[in-house]
C-alpha positions in Angstrom: 8.9 -2.7 -117.7 11.0 -3.4 -120.8 14.6 -4.4 -120.6 17.5 -2.4 -121.9 17.2 -1.8 -125.6 13.4 -2.4 -125.7 11.0 0.5 -126.0 8.1 0.9 -123.6 4.6 1.7 -124.9 4.4 5.4 -126.0 3.2 7.7 -123.2 4.1 5.3 -120.4 6.9 6.0 -118.0 10.0 3.7 -118.5 12.4 4.4 -115.6 10.8 7.3 -113.7 7.3 8.2 -112.5 6.8 10.6 -115.5 6.8 10.5 -119.2 9.8 12.0 -121.0 9.2 14.9 -123.4 11.3 16.0 -126.3 13.5 19.1 -125.8 16.0 20.8 -128.1 19.5 21.8 -127.1 21.9 23.7 -129.3 25.5 22.4 -129.1 28.6 22.8 -131.2 29.5 19.6 -133.2 32.5 19.2 -130.8 30.3 19.3 -127.7 27.8 16.9 -129.3 30.5 14.4 -130.0 32.0 14.7 -126.5 28.5 14.2 -125.0 28.0 11.0 -127.1 31.4 9.7 -126.1 30.8 10.4 -122.4 27.4 8.8 -122.5 28.9 5.7 -124.2 31.5 5.4 -121.4 28.7 5.2 -118.9 26.8 2.7 -121.1 23.8 5.1 -121.5 22.1 6.9 -124.3 22.7 10.6 -124.5 19.1 11.2 -123.2 19.6 9.0 -120.2 23.1 10.5 -119.5 21.7 14.0 -119.4 18.7 12.8 -117.3 21.2 11.2 -114.9 23.2 14.4 -114.6 20.1 16.5 -114.0 18.8 14.0 -111.3 22.2 13.9 -109.6 22.9 10.3 -110.3 26.1 11.3 -112.1 28.3 13.9 -110.5 29.2 16.9 -112.6 32.6 18.6 -112.5 33.6 21.7 -110.5 31.4 24.8 -110.1 32.3 27.9 -112.0 30.7 31.1 -110.9 27.7 29.4 -109.4 27.1 27.3 -112.5 28.0 23.8 -113.2 30.6 23.5 -116.0 29.3 20.9 -118.4 32.4 21.5 -120.5 34.6 20.3 -117.7 32.5 17.1 -117.4 32.7 16.3 -121.1 36.4 16.8 -121.2 37.2 14.6 -118.1 
């Protein structure tokens, strides 16, 4: 397993038991900047920050109408 800052061989899992795949997300420029800043605070790439939120390793802000409010997380 590579250390932080080193890439693994393409097609081989790095941190999890599965290979990541590229996905596209549409964000406003403000949300994109906030996401980058928040990931930096945690010492993670944006990709790993989002992965950590999805896997529950990083807690998300309060629930709003049965949906997690990503905006509240980015502004905190």
